[in-house]
N, C-alpha and C positions, 0 to 999 in steps of 0.2 A: 444498249444498257449503259454505255459510258455517259450518255446525256442524263439518264435517270440518276446515276451516281453523282454526277457533277451538281445537278440541281438539288439533290437530297443533301449533299454535304453543305452546299451554300445555305440552305434553309436551316439546317442544324446549327451552323455557325452564326447565322444572323440572329437566331433566337436563343442561343446558348442552351440547346436542348439536351446535350449529353455532358455529364461530368465524369471525372476519372472514377473507374470502378463501378459504374452504373450496371445494374442487372436489369435489362430491359425486356419486358414481356411484350410480345406482339400478338394482338388479338386477330386471329386468322379465321375469318368467316368461310373462306373458300372462294370468295369473289376475286376478281382480277386485282382490285386495289390492295386488299390485305396481302395477297400473295406477292405482289410486286414490292410492297413495303418490306415483307419478310426477306425477300431476296436482296433488296437494296441494303438493308441494315446488316445482313449477314456478310455481304461482300464488302461493305464500307469498313467494317471492323478490321479487315485484313490490312488496311493501310492508313486508317484514321489515326492521328497522333495521340488521341485520348483513348485509353483502353476501356472497353466495356464488353459485356456479354449479352447474348440474345437467347430468349426462350420463347417458344411458340405455344399459344393456347387457343383451342377451338371450343366454343360453347355449342354442344350438340343441343339443338332446340327441341329434340324429341320429334314426335309427329302427331298431327291431328288426323281425324278420320278422313280417309281417302287420300292421304299424303304419304308416300313411301319414305322411309328413313333414308338419310344421305350416307354415302360411302366416303369416308375421309382418309382411306388408306393411301391414295395417291399423294395427299399432303404429307402424311407420315413418311413416305418414301422421299419426298423432296427435302423434308427436314433432315433426314438421315444423310442425304447427299450434301447438304449445306453444313452439317455438323451442328445442328441446332436441336436441343431437347424439345420434345413435343408432348403435349398433354391434351387429352380430350376430356372436357367437363360435361357430364351428362345432366340433362334437365328435362322438364316436361312443360316448357314454356308454351309451345304451340298448342298442346292439348288444353292447357288452362285457358289460353286466350280465345281459341276458336271453338273448342268443344264445350267447355264449361261456362265461360263467360259470354261467348258468342259476340265478341266486340265488333261493332260496326266500323270503328276507326281504331284499329289495333296498334298502329305504329308507335304512338307515344308510350303506351303501357309496355309494349314489347321492348322498346329501348330501355326503359327503366328497369325491367326485370333482367334484361341481359347485362346491363351495367352492374346491377346489384350482385348477380351470381358471379360475374367475372371478378369484380373487386373483392368479394369475399374469398375467392380462391387465391387471389394474389396475396391478400393479407395473411392467410394461413401459411403461405410459403415464404413470407418475409420479403416480398417484392413490392417496391414502392414506386415504380415507373412503368408506364404502359404506352406503347406506340400505337396510334390509330391510323387507319389508311385513308383519311380524308385528303383529297387533292384540291388543286386550284379551282376546278369547276364546282366542287362541293362547297367551297367557301363562298364563291359568287352566288350560287343558288341559295345558300342559307341566308346570305345578306338580303336577297330579294324576297325570300319567304318572310323574314322578320319585318321588312318594310311593308309588304303588301297585306299580310295576314294579321300582323300585330301592331303596325304603326310605329315600329321601333327601328333605329339604326343599330343593328346588332349582328353578331356572328359568334360562332365558337372561337376560342382563342388558340393561337399556335401552341402555347404552353399553358396548361391549367393545373393549378394545385387544388386538390379537393381536401378541404380541411377536415371533413368528417371521417375520411378514411386514411388521410395521410398519403394518398397516391397522387402522383403527378402524371398528367396526360400530355403526350407530345404528338405532333402531327408533322413528321418529316417530309411528307410528299406534297406539301402545300404549294411548292413551286412547279409541280409537275401537272400538266394538263391531262384531262381524261383521255384524249386521243393518243397522246404520247404513252400513257400507261397501257391503254388497250393494245396499241400496235406492238409495244415492247413485250407485253405478256404473250401475244400471239407468236412473235418471233422466237421467244424462249420456250414456247409450248408449255407454259405453266399449267398445272392440273386444276383448272377452274372447276369448282363444284356448282352445278346448276342451282339457282335459287328457286325453291318450290313453294315459297310463301304465297298464299292465296291473294295477298294484298299487293304483290309485286307488280309494278307498272300501273297501278291504279291509286296513286297517292298525290297529295298536294305537291310534293317534291317533283314528281313527274310532270305535273302541270307547269311548274315554274321552269323546269328544264326545257320544255317545249317552247315556252314563252321567250326565254333567253335565246334559244336557237333562232327563233323568228326575228327577234330584235337585232341579234348579231348579224343576220343577213342584211338587214336594212341599215344598220349603223356599225360598220366594221370597226373593231377595236373596243367595242362596248365592254367586254369582259376585262380586258387589260386596264381600261380606265377605272372600272369599278374596283378591281383588286388594288390598283394604285391608290385610289381614294381611301380604301379601308386602312392602308398603311399610313397615309398622310394625315388623316383626321387627327390623331389615329383613333380607331376603335380601341377599347381597353385591351392592353397587352399586344396590340398589333404593330406598334412602332418597332422596327428592328433596332438592334443595338446601334447607336448613333454613328459610331466610327466605321461601321461596316455597311451602312445603308447605301444601296446601289439600285438604280432603276431596273425593273425586270423587263426583259425583251417581250414583245408582243407574240413572238413565235411560241411562247408557252402554250398558247391556245391550240396549237396544231398537234 
């Protein structure tokens, strides 16, 4: 956990993600990434020199025909242990996408509906900053997806201000590799909620993940060089604060 906290703090500082008095919402899906983000931010606030608060939100996707509803009570118990307020937001997104619209490629619409529902809930509560659980591997995969499928050099930004909603998105786990997140979540016995989405594991992202895994085996260090290139170009908003810029170690991939 110490390595997660060290890398999270470094990322937060490199991109000035947290300001004094921030009220930070954490979008907790129940997966390992969002749970690790929740724990990292909850523990970081105990010693970070800038004061901030953390609140957890889970968007319950509802359930489509043949898909049982999820049990988020273990996440509620974790939040109580961490001293973090927890809110479950109910929705019928799965029913709309899979039963009513019968989407063949549901991921894009699902993401838009989830963002809309979550941002609306934050606006109602006067929260203007949300932390998302995207990590190092997510960033590299998104870069390759944009390159291969869209012909663009692009990726989500470490810090994104959404002018339509006035909400700022931050991604404090960007320096944490997926293996590090997975192994730490396992050691901490975090209450991961199984993803029962019918599209899980059958997406373009999964194709790219497998491609990168193959290329990484043939060209060791590929992910590290890609991530470094994203910072050095830099892609929009990917250049860290200049006086704090330091090379990232390749062991982030482990």
